[in-house]
PDB file of N, H, CA, C and O in Angstrom:
ATOM      1  N   MET A   1      80.279 118.785  97.474  1.00  0.00           N
ATOM      2  CA  MET A   1      80.176 117.647  98.367  1.00  0.00           C
ATOM      3  C   MET A   1      81.338 116.691  98.077  1.00  0.00           C
ATOM      4  O   MET A   1      81.566 116.323  96.925  1.00  0.00           O
ATOM      5  N   GLU A   2      82.040 116.308  99.076  1.00  0.00           N
ATOM      6  H   GLU A   2      81.854 116.607 100.012  1.00  0.00           H
ATOM      7  CA  GLU A   2      83.219 115.450  98.917  1.00  0.00           C
ATOM      8  C   GLU A   2      82.864 114.070  98.366  1.00  0.00           C
ATOM      9  O   GLU A   2      83.606 113.521  97.552  1.00  0.00           O
ATOM     10  N   THR A   3      81.738 113.507  98.803  1.00  0.00           N
ATOM     11  H   THR A   3      81.136 113.953  99.465  1.00  0.00           H
ATOM     12  CA  THR A   3      81.344 112.189  98.323  1.00  0.00           C
ATOM     13  C   THR A   3      81.136 112.198  96.816  1.00  0.00           C
ATOM     14  O   THR A   3      81.579 111.280  96.125  1.00  0.00           O
ATOM     15  N   GLN A   4      80.475 113.214  96.306  1.00  0.00           N
ATOM     16  H   GLN A   4      80.116 113.960  96.868  1.00  0.00           H
ATOM     17  CA  GLN A   4      80.240 113.315  94.862  1.00  0.00           C
ATOM     18  C   GLN A   4      81.558 113.444  94.119  1.00  0.00           C
ATOM     19  O   GLN A   4      81.741 112.826  93.070  1.00  0.00           O
ATOM     20  N   ASN A   5      82.474 114.236  94.648  1.00  0.00           N
ATOM     21  H   ASN A   5      82.326 114.737  95.500  1.00  0.00           H
ATOM     22  CA  ASN A   5      83.774 114.402  94.017  1.00  0.00           C
ATOM     23  C   ASN A   5      84.518 113.069  93.981  1.00  0.00           C
ATOM     24  O   ASN A   5      85.123 112.732  92.963  1.00  0.00           O
ATOM     25  N   THR A   6      84.484 112.311  95.067  1.00  0.00           N
ATOM     26  H   THR A   6      83.993 112.585  95.894  1.00  0.00           H
ATOM     27  CA  THR A   6      85.131 111.007  95.127  1.00  0.00           C
ATOM     28  C   THR A   6      84.506 110.062  94.121  1.00  0.00           C
ATOM     29  O   THR A   6      85.218 109.313  93.452  1.00  0.00           O
ATOM     30  N   CYS A   7      83.202 110.083  94.004  1.00  0.00           N
ATOM     31  H   CYS A   7      82.623 110.691  94.548  1.00  0.00           H
ATOM     32  CA  CYS A   7      82.498 109.244  93.044  1.00  0.00           C
ATOM     33  C   CYS A   7      82.921 109.587  91.618  1.00  0.00           C
ATOM     34  O   CYS A   7      83.183 108.695  90.811  1.00  0.00           O
ATOM     35  N   GLN A   8      82.984 110.853  91.317  1.00  0.00           N
ATOM     36  H   GLN A   8      82.772 111.578  91.973  1.00  0.00           H
ATOM     37  CA  GLN A   8      83.384 111.283  89.975  1.00  0.00           C
ATOM     38  C   GLN A   8      84.811 110.842  89.664  1.00  0.00           C
ATOM     39  O   GLN A   8      85.098 110.426  88.542  1.00  0.00           O
ATOM     40  N   LYS A   9      85.704 110.928  90.644  1.00  0.00           N
ATOM     41  H   LYS A   9      85.471 111.266  91.555  1.00  0.00           H
ATOM     42  CA  LYS A   9      87.090 110.482  90.446  1.00  0.00           C
ATOM     43  C   LYS A   9      87.148 108.981  90.190  1.00  0.00           C
ATOM     44  O   LYS A   9      87.888 108.520  89.322  1.00  0.00           O
ATOM     45  N   LEU A  10      86.367 108.227  90.946  1.00  0.00           N
ATOM     46  H   LEU A  10      85.765 108.602  91.651  1.00  0.00           H
ATOM     47  CA  LEU A  10      86.345 106.781  90.782  1.00  0.00           C
ATOM     48  C   LEU A  10      85.823 106.403  89.400  1.00  0.00           C
ATOM     49  O   LEU A  10      86.392 105.534  88.738  1.00  0.00           O
ATOM     50  N   ILE A  11      84.748 107.047  88.963  1.00  0.00           N
ATOM     51  H   ILE A  11      84.285 107.752  89.500  1.00  0.00           H
ATOM     52  CA  ILE A  11      84.192 106.771  87.640  1.00  0.00           C
ATOM     53  C   ILE A  11      85.208 107.105  86.555  1.00  0.00           C
ATOM     54  O   ILE A  11      85.344 106.362  85.583  1.00  0.00           O
ATOM     55  N   ALA A  12      85.916 108.210  86.712  1.00  0.00           N
ATOM     56  H   ALA A  12      85.805 108.814  87.502  1.00  0.00           H
ATOM     57  CA  ALA A  12      86.933 108.595  85.728  1.00  0.00           C
ATOM     58  C   ALA A  12      88.036 107.547  85.658  1.00  0.00           C
ATOM     59  O   ALA A  12      88.495 107.206  84.568  1.00  0.00           O
ATOM     60  N   LEU A  13      88.467 107.034  86.805  1.00  0.00           N
ATOM     61  H   LEU A  13      88.094 107.311  87.691  1.00  0.00           H
ATOM     62  CA  LEU A  13      89.499 105.991  86.816  1.00  0.00           C
ATOM     63  C   LEU A  13      89.009 104.710  86.146  1.00  0.00           C
ATOM     64  O   LEU A  13      89.741 104.082  85.382  1.00  0.00           O
ATOM     65  N   LEU A  14      87.778 104.332  86.436  1.00  0.00           N
ATOM     66  H   LEU A  14      87.183 104.843  87.057  1.00  0.00           H
ATOM     67  CA  LEU A  14      87.208 103.140  85.805  1.00  0.00           C
ATOM     68  C   LEU A  14      87.125 103.315  84.297  1.00  0.00           C
ATOM     69  O   LEU A  14      87.454 102.400  83.542  1.00  0.00           O
ATOM     70  N   ASP A  15      86.685 104.494  83.856  1.00  0.00           N
ATOM     71  H   ASP A  15      86.418 105.237  84.469  1.00  0.00           H
ATOM     72  CA  ASP A  15      86.583 104.770  82.423  1.00  0.00           C
ATOM     73  C   ASP A  15      87.962 104.739  81.755  1.00  0.00           C
ATOM     74  O   ASP A  15      88.110 104.201  80.658  1.00  0.00           O
ATOM     75  N   GLN A  16      88.964 105.314  82.416  1.00  0.00           N
ATOM     76  H   GLN A  16      88.844 105.751  83.307  1.00  0.00           H
ATOM     77  CA  GLN A  16      90.318 105.326  81.858  1.00  0.00           C
ATOM     78  C   GLN A  16      90.868 103.915  81.698  1.00  0.00           C
ATOM     79  O   GLN A  16      91.633 103.646  80.772  1.00  0.00           O
ATOM     80  N   ALA A  17      90.481 103.012  82.599  1.00  0.00           N
ATOM     81  H   ALA A  17      89.860 103.231  83.352  1.00  0.00           H
ATOM     82  CA  ALA A  17      90.961 101.641  82.559  1.00  0.00           C
ATOM     83  C   ALA A  17      90.055 100.751  81.700  1.00  0.00           C
ATOM     84  O   ALA A  17      90.263  99.540  81.622  1.00  0.00           O
ATOM     85  N   ASN A  18      89.054 101.355  81.058  1.00  0.00           N
ATOM     86  H   ASN A  18      88.886 102.339  81.121  1.00  0.00           H
ATOM     87  CA  ASN A  18      88.086 100.600  80.255  1.00  0.00           C
ATOM     88  C   ASN A  18      87.451  99.465  81.055  1.00  0.00           C
ATOM     89  O   ASN A  18      87.193  98.383  80.528  1.00  0.00           O
ATOM     90  N   ALA A  19      87.207  99.734  82.336  1.00  0.00           N
ATOM     91  H   ALA A  19      87.417 100.613  82.764  1.00  0.00           H
ATOM     92  CA  ALA A  19      86.610  98.736  83.225  1.00  0.00           C
ATOM     93  C   ALA A  19      85.115  98.602  82.936  1.00  0.00           C
ATOM     94  O   ALA A  19      84.451  99.564  82.550  1.00  0.00           O
ATOM     95  N   ARG A  20      84.609  97.397  83.129  1.00  0.00           N
ATOM     96  H   ARG A  20      85.148  96.616  83.442  1.00  0.00           H
ATOM     97  CA  ARG A  20      83.168  97.176  83.022  1.00  0.00           C
ATOM     98  C   ARG A  20      82.569  97.393  84.409  1.00  0.00           C
ATOM     99  O   ARG A  20      83.039  96.826  85.396  1.00  0.00           O
ATOM    100  N   TYR A  21      81.533  98.216  84.470  1.00  0.00           N
ATOM    101  H   TYR A  21      81.151  98.676  83.668  1.00  0.00           H
ATOM    102  CA  TYR A  21      80.860  98.466  85.736  1.00  0.00           C
ATOM    103  C   TYR A  21      79.457  98.953  85.450  1.00  0.00           C
ATOM    104  O   TYR A  21      79.120  99.302  84.318  1.00  0.00           O
ATOM    105  N   ARG A  22      78.655  98.973  86.477  1.00  0.00           N
ATOM    106  H   ARG A  22      78.929  98.690  87.397  1.00  0.00           H
ATOM    107  CA  ARG A  22      77.318  99.542  86.350  1.00  0.00           C
ATOM    108  C   ARG A  22      77.057 100.400  87.574  1.00  0.00           C
ATOM    109  O   ARG A  22      77.546 100.109  88.665  1.00  0.00           O
ATOM    110  N   ILE A  23      76.296 101.443  87.388  1.00  0.00           N
ATOM    111  H   ILE A  23      75.899 101.680  86.501  1.00  0.00           H
ATOM    112  CA  ILE A  23      75.941 102.351  88.469  1.00  0.00           C
ATOM    113  C   ILE A  23      74.490 102.061  88.853  1.00  0.00           C
ATOM    114  O   ILE A  23      73.590 102.086  88.014  1.00  0.00           O
ATOM    115  N   VAL A  24      74.290 101.789  90.126  1.00  0.00           N
ATOM    116  H   VAL A  24      75.021 101.768  90.807  1.00  0.00           H
ATOM    117  CA  VAL A  24      72.955 101.505  90.640  1.00  0.00           C
ATOM    118  C   VAL A  24      72.553 102.667  91.533  1.00  0.00           C
ATOM    119  O   VAL A  24      73.132 102.866  92.601  1.00  0.00           O
ATOM    120  N   GLU A  25      71.579 103.419  91.103  1.00  0.00           N
ATOM    121  H   GLU A  25      71.109 103.257  90.235  1.00  0.00           H
ATOM    122  CA  GLU A  25      71.097 104.558  91.875  1.00  0.00           C
ATOM    123  C   GLU A  25      70.093 104.075  92.916  1.00  0.00           C
ATOM    124  O   GLU A  25      69.182 103.312  92.592  1.00  0.00           O
ATOM    125  N   HIS A  26      70.251 104.507  94.148  1.00  0.00           N
ATOM    126  H   HIS A  26      70.991 105.127  94.412  1.00  0.00           H
ATOM    127  CA  HIS A  26      69.292 104.188  95.202  1.00  0.00           C
ATOM    128  C   HIS A  26      69.458 105.183  96.337  1.00  0.00           C
ATOM    129  O   HIS A  26      70.507 105.809  96.491  1.00  0.00           O
ATOM    130  N   ALA A  27      68.431 105.309  97.104  1.00  0.00           N
ATOM    131  H   ALA A  27      67.579 104.800  96.978  1.00  0.00           H
ATOM    132  CA  ALA A  27      68.495 106.214  98.258  1.00  0.00           C
ATOM    133  C   ALA A  27      69.499 105.671  99.270  1.00  0.00           C
ATOM    134  O   ALA A  27      69.677 104.457  99.367  1.00  0.00           O
ATOM    135  N   PRO A  28      70.160 106.554 100.028  1.00  0.00           N
ATOM    136  CA  PRO A  28      71.079 106.082 101.050  1.00  0.00           C
ATOM    137  C   PRO A  28      70.351 105.171 102.041  1.00  0.00           C
ATOM    138  O   PRO A  28      69.294 105.528 102.561  1.00  0.00           O
ATOM    139  N   GLU A  29      70.912 104.025 102.290  1.00  0.00           N
ATOM    140  H   GLU A  29      71.771 103.736 101.867  1.00  0.00           H
ATOM    141  CA  GLU A  29      70.268 103.075 103.189  1.00  0.00           C
ATOM    142  C   GLU A  29      71.040 102.942 104.488  1.00  0.00           C
ATOM    143  O   GLU A  29      70.457 103.021 105.569  1.00  0.00           O
ATOM    144  N   GLY A  30      72.356 102.739 104.390  1.00  0.00           N
ATOM    145  H   GLY A  30      72.829 102.674 103.511  1.00  0.00           H
ATOM    146  CA  GLY A  30      73.170 102.653 105.595  1.00  0.00           C
ATOM    147  C   GLY A  30      73.259 101.268 106.198  1.00  0.00           C
ATOM    148  O   GLY A  30      73.925 101.081 107.216  1.00  0.00           O
ATOM    149  N   ARG A  31      72.595 100.283 105.585  1.00  0.00           N
ATOM    150  H   ARG A  31      72.054 100.434 104.758  1.00  0.00           H
ATOM    151  CA  ARG A  31      72.668  98.917 106.097  1.00  0.00           C
ATOM    152  C   ARG A  31      73.090  97.991 104.977  1.00  0.00           C
ATOM    153  O   ARG A  31      72.410  97.881 103.957  1.00  0.00           O
ATOM    154  N   THR A  32      74.206  97.330 105.171  1.00  0.00           N
ATOM    155  H   THR A  32      74.758  97.419 106.000  1.00  0.00           H
ATOM    156  CA  THR A  32      74.805  96.496 104.133  1.00  0.00           C
ATOM    157  C   THR A  32      73.861  95.430 103.612  1.00  0.00           C
ATOM    158  O   THR A  32      73.798  95.198 102.405  1.00  0.00           O
ATOM    159  N   GLU A  33      73.126  94.776 104.503  1.00  0.00           N
ATOM    160  H   GLU A  33      73.177  94.964 105.484  1.00  0.00           H
ATOM    161  CA  GLU A  33      72.267  93.677 104.041  1.00  0.00           C
ATOM    162  C   GLU A  33      71.161  94.160 103.096  1.00  0.00           C
ATOM    163  O   GLU A  33      70.821  93.463 102.140  1.00  0.00           O
ATOM    164  N   LEU A  34      70.603  95.333 103.350  1.00  0.00           N
ATOM    165  H   LEU A  34      70.879  95.900 104.127  1.00  0.00           H
ATOM    166  CA  LEU A  34      69.566  95.863 102.460  1.00  0.00           C
ATOM    167  C   LEU A  34      70.150  96.386 101.152  1.00  0.00           C
ATOM    168  O   LEU A  34      69.577  96.173 100.084  1.00  0.00           O
ATOM    169  N   VAL A  35      71.280  97.064 101.235  1.00  0.00           N
ATOM    170  H   VAL A  35      71.746  97.237 102.104  1.00  0.00           H
ATOM    171  CA  VAL A  35      71.911  97.612 100.033  1.00  0.00           C
ATOM    172  C   VAL A  35      72.374  96.481  99.124  1.00  0.00           C
ATOM    173  O   VAL A  35      72.249  96.582  97.903  1.00  0.00           O
ATOM    174  N   SER A  36      72.903  95.416  99.694  1.00  0.00           N
ATOM    175  H   SER A  36      73.005  95.334 100.685  1.00  0.00           H
ATOM    176  CA  SER A  36      73.348  94.271  98.899  1.00  0.00           C
ATOM    177  C   SER A  36      72.183  93.700  98.102  1.00  0.00           C
ATOM    178  O   SER A  36      72.355  93.350  96.934  1.00  0.00           O
ATOM    179  N   GLN A  37      71.013  93.598  98.700  1.00  0.00           N
ATOM    180  H   GLN A  37      70.873  93.882  99.649  1.00  0.00           H
ATOM    181  CA  GLN A  37      69.828  93.099  97.995  1.00  0.00           C
ATOM    182  C   GLN A  37      69.447  94.053  96.851  1.00  0.00           C
ATOM    183  O   GLN A  37      69.115  93.601  95.756  1.00  0.00           O
ATOM    184  N   MET A  38      69.494  95.365  97.102  1.00  0.00           N
ATOM    185  H   MET A  38      69.764  95.732  97.992  1.00  0.00           H
ATOM    186  CA  MET A  38      69.145  96.344  96.068  1.00  0.00           C
ATOM    187  C   MET A  38      70.072  96.234  94.874  1.00  0.00           C
ATOM    188  O   MET A  38      69.646  96.353  93.726  1.00  0.00           O
ATOM    189  N   ARG A  39      71.349  96.005  95.159  1.00  0.00           N
ATOM    190  H   ARG A  39      71.696  95.908  96.092  1.00  0.00           H
ATOM    191  CA  ARG A  39      72.360  95.950  94.089  1.00  0.00           C
ATOM    192  C   ARG A  39      72.424  94.576  93.428  1.00  0.00           C
ATOM    193  O   ARG A  39      73.022  94.425  92.363  1.00  0.00           O
ATOM    194  N   GLY A  40      71.814  93.579  94.056  1.00  0.00           N
ATOM    195  H   GLY A  40      71.328  93.702  94.921  1.00  0.00           H
ATOM    196  CA  GLY A  40      71.892  92.232  93.508  1.00  0.00           C
ATOM    197  C   GLY A  40      73.197  91.544  93.859  1.00  0.00           C
ATOM    198  O   GLY A  40      73.617  90.617  93.166  1.00  0.00           O
ATOM    199  N   ASN A  41      73.850  91.993  94.941  1.00  0.00           N
ATOM    200  H   ASN A  41      73.508  92.746  95.504  1.00  0.00           H
ATOM    201  CA  ASN A  41      75.115  91.400  95.377  1.00  0.00           C
ATOM    202  C   ASN A  41      74.872  90.401  96.485  1.00  0.00           C
ATOM    203  O   ASN A  41      73.902  90.517  97.234  1.00  0.00           O
ATOM    204  N   LEU A  42      75.754  89.415  96.591  1.00  0.00           N
ATOM    205  H   LEU A  42      76.542  89.321  95.982  1.00  0.00           H
ATOM    206  CA  LEU A  42      75.728  88.513  97.719  1.00  0.00           C
ATOM    207  C   LEU A  42      76.190  89.272  98.963  1.00  0.00           C
ATOM    208  O   LEU A  42      77.081  90.117  98.878  1.00  0.00           O
ATOM    209  N   LEU A  43      75.599  88.979 100.093  1.00  0.00           N
ATOM    210  H   LEU A  43      74.876  88.293 100.162  1.00  0.00           H
ATOM    211  CA  LEU A  43      75.967  89.668 101.321  1.00  0.00           C
ATOM    212  C   LEU A  43      77.422  89.381 101.698  1.00  0.00           C
ATOM    213  O   LEU A  43      78.106  90.234 102.263  1.00  0.00           O
ATOM    214  N   SER A  44      77.872  88.202 101.388  1.00  0.00           N
ATOM    215  H   SER A  44      77.316  87.509 100.930  1.00  0.00           H
ATOM    216  CA  SER A  44      79.257  87.839 101.730  1.00  0.00           C
ATOM    217  C   SER A  44      80.238  88.648 100.923  1.00  0.00           C
ATOM    218  O   SER A  44      81.448  88.481 101.073  1.00  0.00           O
TER     219      SER A  44
END
């Protein structure tokens, strides 16, 4: 699956740069306002 491959590449780049990040697992939602709430992000 291309999406999984892209995700793995992104995580590898973040790890190489010693970036701080967190992975939030959730079912695909498709709506920004709901996903932002799940992740704890501001909608803006």
